[in-house]
N, C-alpha and C positions, 0 to 999 in steps of 0.2 A: 227340610220340609219340601214336600212335593204336593202340588195342587193342580188338578185338571181344570183348565180355564174354559175349554170349549168342548162340545160333544164330538167334534171331528178329530180330537186327539192332541190339542195344544196344551202343554203343561208349563207350569212355572216351578222352577227349582231354586231353592235357597239353601245354601250350605256355608259352613265356615271354611276358611282357608288360611294360609300363611299371611301374617300381617306385614305390610310394608312393600309389597311388590308393586310394580307399575301396572297401569291398565293393560298394556300390551302383554306383560308377563302373566297376569291373571287370565287373559283370553287365550294365551298359548297353552295354559294348563287345563283348560276346559275338557278336552278329550280324555286326558289322563284321569282327571277327577271324576268325570261321568262314569268311566269304566270302573273306577274304584268303588263308587258309592251306589250306583244304580243296579237293580236286579238284572241279571243276564250279562253284565259287563259290556254294554253296547259300544260299538265302534263308530267313528264319525260318519261312515256311510249309511248308518242305520237311523240317523235322526238329522233334523235340520234346525239350526239355531236361528231364530227370528230376531232376537235381541238379547244383549248381555250387558248388564250394568253393575260392575263391581262397586261396592260402597263400604264405607267404614261403619261398623256396628256401633251404635250409640245406645246407651241405657242411662236414663236419668230418673232420679227419684227426689221428691220434695224432701227437704231436711227434716220435716216433721209432718206426719199426716194428721195430727191433731194439735191445735193451739186454742186453748180456752174452749169456747163452745162451738168452734168451727172444725169440721172434719172433712178431709179430702178422701174420697173413695174411688176405687177403680181407676180409670184412666186420668182422673183429675189429679191423682197423687203420683203417677209415674208415667214414663214414656219408654217403651222398649220395642225392639224389633221382634216380630213373631218367631224368629229363629230361636 
């Protein structure tokens, strides 16, 4: 997922990667991953990283969205990352 945050060109990128690496390993992989997934295969001298926050993807869903006359809809029934 790529989303432009500001009019002057700041973007947020969210992508999946190998599970179980350390924070340092994820950050070391950033240039390689950006070159693989972004149009034009940008090199590190073509962008500036302002912040990077590796995190574990979590998706949760209520065991049942309906119990009797109660119904959970939309975000009340599940929680997931926009990725």
